[in-house]
C-alpha positions in Angstrom: 67.7 124.3 117.1 68.8 127.7 116.1 67.0 130.9 117.0 66.3 131.4 113.2 64.7 127.9 113.0 62.7 128.5 116.1 61.3 131.8 114.6 60.6 130.1 111.3 58.7 127.3 113.0 56.6 129.9 114.9 55.8 131.8 111.8 55.0 128.7 109.8 51.2 128.6 108.9 49.1 126.2 110.9 48.4 122.9 108.9 45.0 122.9 107.1 42.1 121.4 109.1 40.8 118.0 108.1 37.4 117.8 106.5 36.0 116.0 109.5 37.1 118.8 111.9 35.8 121.6 109.4 32.4 119.8 109.4 32.5 119.6 113.2 33.2 123.3 113.4 30.1 123.9 111.4 28.1 121.7 113.7 29.3 123.7 116.6 28.0 126.9 115.1 24.6 125.2 114.4 24.0 123.3 117.5 25.8 125.3 120.2 25.9 129.0 119.4 26.5 130.7 116.0 28.2 133.6 118.0 31.0 131.3 118.9 32.5 131.8 115.4 33.2 135.5 116.5 35.4 134.4 119.4 39.1 134.9 119.0 40.9 131.8 117.9 37.7 129.9 117.2 39.2 127.4 114.8 42.6 127.1 116.6 41.1 126.6 120.1 38.6 124.0 119.0 40.6 122.0 116.4 42.3 119.7 118.9 39.4 119.2 121.2 37.1 118.3 118.2 39.7 115.9 116.8 39.9 114.3 120.2 36.0 114.1 120.5 35.7 112.7 117.0 38.2 110.0 117.8 36.3 109.2 121.0 33.0 108.9 119.0 34.7 106.7 116.4 36.0 104.4 119.2 32.6 104.4 120.9 30.7 103.3 117.7 33.4 100.7 116.9 32.9 99.1 120.2 29.2 98.3 119.5 28.6 94.5 119.2 27.0 93.2 116.1 25.4 93.3 113.6 23.1 90.8 115.2 20.1 89.4 113.4 16.9 90.5 115.0 14.0 88.2 113.9 11.8 85.3 115.0 14.5 82.7 114.5 17.0 84.7 116.6 14.3 84.9 119.3 14.4 81.1 119.6 18.3 80.6 119.2 20.0 83.8 120.5 19.7 84.2 124.3 20.2 87.9 124.1 17.4 88.4 121.6 15.2 86.2 123.7 15.8 88.4 126.7 15.1 91.6 124.8 11.6 90.6 123.9 8.8 89.0 125.8 7.5 87.1 122.7 8.5 86.7 119.1 5.4 88.8 118.1 7.0 91.7 119.9 9.7 91.9 117.3 7.2 92.4 114.6 5.3 94.9 116.7 8.6 96.9 117.1 9.4 96.8 113.5 5.8 97.6 112.4 5.5 100.6 114.7 9.0 102.2 114.2 8.7 105.4 112.5 12.4 105.2 111.4 11.7 101.8 109.7 8.6 103.1 108.0 10.6 106.1 106.7 13.4 103.8 105.4 11.1 101.4 103.7 9.5 104.3 101.9 12.8 105.2 100.3 13.6 103.7 96.9 17.1 102.7 98.2 15.6 100.1 100.5 15.2 97.8 97.5 19.0 97.7 96.9 19.5 95.2 99.6 17.4 92.4 101.3 18.8 93.5 104.7 19.2 96.8 106.5 21.2 97.8 109.6 20.4 100.0 112.4 21.3 100.8 116.0 19.0 98.8 118.3 18.4 100.4 121.8 16.4 99.3 124.8 16.1 100.1 128.4 16.9 97.5 131.0 14.2 97.1 133.7 14.1 94.8 136.7 11.5 93.8 139.3 11.4 91.8 142.4 9.1 88.8 142.8 8.5 85.6 144.8 8.7 82.5 142.8 9.6 78.8 142.6 13.2 77.7 142.6 15.0 74.3 142.6 17.9 73.8 145.0 19.4 70.4 144.4 16.3 68.0 144.5 14.3 70.3 146.6 11.6 72.6 145.1 11.2 75.8 147.2 8.3 78.2 147.0 8.2 82.0 147.6 11.8 82.5 146.8 12.8 86.1 146.2 13.8 86.6 142.6 15.0 89.4 140.4 13.6 89.5 136.9 15.0 91.6 134.1 13.1 92.7 131.1 13.5 95.4 128.5 11.3 98.3 127.4 11.3 101.3 124.9 12.8 99.2 122.0 14.1 101.7 119.4 15.8 101.4 116.0 18.0 104.3 114.9 19.6 105.3 111.7 18.4 102.3 109.5 20.3 102.0 106.2 21.0 99.3 103.7 24.8 99.9 104.2 26.4 99.1 107.5 29.1 101.6 106.9 26.4 104.3 106.2 24.7 103.5 109.5 28.0 103.6 111.5 28.9 106.9 109.9 25.5 108.4 110.8 26.0 107.1 114.4 29.4 108.7 114.6 28.0 112.0 113.4 25.1 111.6 115.9 27.5 110.9 118.7 29.2 114.2 118.2 25.9 116.0 117.8 24.8 114.5 121.1 27.9 115.9 122.8 27.3 119.4 121.2 23.6 119.3 122.3 24.6 118.4 125.8 26.8 121.5 126.0 24.0 123.5 124.4 21.8 122.4 127.2 24.5 123.6 129.6 24.5 127.1 127.9 20.7 127.3 128.0 20.9 126.5 131.8 23.4 129.4 132.2 21.0 131.7 130.3 18.0 130.6 132.5 20.3 131.3 135.6 21.2 134.7 134.2 17.4 135.7 133.6 16.6 134.5 137.1 19.3 136.6 138.6 18.1 139.6 136.6 14.6 139.1 138.1 15.9 138.7 141.6 18.0 141.9 141.3 15.0 143.9 140.1 12.9 142.6 143.1 15.6 143.4 145.6 16.1 146.9 144.1 12.4 147.4 144.5 12.5 146.2 148.1 15.5 148.4 148.9 13.7 151.4 147.5 10.7 150.7 149.8 12.8 150.2 152.8 14.7 153.4 152.5 13.4 155.8 155.1 11.1 153.0 156.7 13.4 150.3 157.9 16.4 150.4 160.3 19.8 151.0 159.2 20.6 147.4 159.9 17.9 146.1 157.6 18.9 148.5 154.8 22.5 147.2 155.2 21.4 143.5 154.9 19.4 144.3 151.7 22.2 146.3 150.3 24.7 143.4 150.8 22.2 141.0 149.2 21.8 143.4 146.3 25.5 143.6 145.8 25.9 139.9 146.0 23.2 139.4 143.3 24.8 142.0 141.2 28.2 140.2 141.4 26.6 136.8 140.5 24.9 138.4 137.6 28.1 139.8 136.3 29.8 136.5 136.6 26.9 134.8 134.9 27.0 137.3 132.1 30.8 136.8 131.6 30.4 133.1 131.4 28.1 133.5 128.4 30.5 135.7 126.5 31.8 133.9 123.3 35.4 133.8 124.5 34.5 132.1 127.8 32.0 129.8 126.1 34.7 128.7 123.7 37.1 127.9 126.6 34.4 125.9 128.3 33.5 124.0 125.1 37.1 123.1 124.5 37.5 121.7 128.0 34.1 119.9 127.7 35.2 118.1 124.4 38.4 116.9 126.1 36.3 114.8 128.5 33.4 113.4 126.3 33.2 110.3 128.5 31.4 112.3 131.2 28.5 112.9 128.8 28.6 109.9 126.5 29.9 106.5 127.5 29.5 102.8 127.1 29.5 100.5 130.1 29.9 96.7 129.7 27.1 94.7 131.5 27.2 90.9 132.3 24.1 89.2 133.7 23.3 85.5 133.9 19.6 84.7 133.4 17.3 81.8 132.6 14.8 81.7 129.8 12.3 83.6 131.9 14.7 86.5 132.6 15.2 85.5 136.3 18.7 86.5 137.4 20.9 83.7 138.8 24.2 84.7 140.4 25.0 81.2 141.8 27.7 80.3 139.2 25.8 77.2 138.3 26.6 75.5 135.0 22.9 74.7 134.3 22.3 74.5 130.6 19.1 76.5 131.1 21.1 79.6 132.2 22.7 82.1 129.8 25.2 84.7 130.4 24.4 87.9 128.5 27.1 90.4 127.7 26.1 93.8 126.2 27.1 97.4 126.5 24.8 100.1 127.9 25.0 103.7 126.6 24.6 106.6 128.9 23.8 109.7 126.9 22.1 113.2 127.2 19.0 112.0 129.3 21.4 110.1 131.8 19.4 107.0 131.3 21.0 103.7 130.4 20.2 102.0 127.2 21.4 98.6 125.8 22.8 99.2 122.4 23.7 96.7 119.7 24.0 96.9 115.9 21.0 95.0 114.3 20.6 93.4 111.0 17.0 93.1 109.8 15.4 91.5 106.8 13.7 94.1 104.7 10.8 91.8 103.6 10.1 90.9 107.3 10.0 94.6 108.1 7.6 95.2 105.3 5.3 92.4 106.5 5.5 93.9 110.0 4.6 97.3 108.9 1.6 96.1 106.8 0.4 93.9 109.8 0.5 96.8 112.2 -1.2 99.1 109.6 -3.9 96.5 109.3 -4.4 96.3 113.0 -4.7 100.1 113.2 -7.3 100.1 110.5 -9.4 97.4 112.2 -9.1 99.4 115.4 -10.3 102.6 113.7 -13.3 100.6 112.1 -14.3 99.3 115.5 
């Protein structure tokens, strides 16, 4: 390549940003810090990291299993749905009490399809117990057992279009990453305020000690004051727009540290008792599902669910009737 060509390539304007990246930049300003837009090279420095993070979020959502029917029939026929709920009635209770489902059913668009789609999430729990177990032809009592069950059942982003739900989840995934970084920024701000308070206290102490304490004590407090002052300067610098921009770019290049899916495989019987024996018993079922680790660091089983609109309506009405009866009593 000639020198002229190299210079021409250098002076060539950067390619336009994709609409997805432009929208992501707006979300950065809204969710992280609007002052970031004032940092030098805002768009150029974040374009590639955001493109990478968007691709990661797309892959994350594409890896979700489903859509899987969540209803009474599935409770009887699908081992995973059976493991997720204690009884078939609990499915109706989840649907009837879900604020997201009630909001969706209040929209006219819900009548455009007999089914709707949503992200189903639940937390896996386990407990230890003593129970009965059959080993060959011998029944044993007081056998240590591990039982798994699920709590905090939640439906997220319901829509009559699977693609709409998936797109909303992709957007929500990026928002989750940006909110995680925002939490980091807020922690830095809290640290800065704490250092300011410590610095004020130490200055007051040093003022009192002058003329009263020994030279050694004054030197110790002076060194401590200098250390606090240096830490405060470093903390303040880390909150400057240019430094925050660099940190955000680095954060977006490693999204798996803050948002990740982990595959889980567990073999259980119909009562949720874990069995690791490798037995081919027809009463045992191997459950395969992903668990999501997000902002709160908790693990959530996540699948795409398909739900009947009419069953959801019946569930909402039944729960509303229960609540009215309770209020009357």
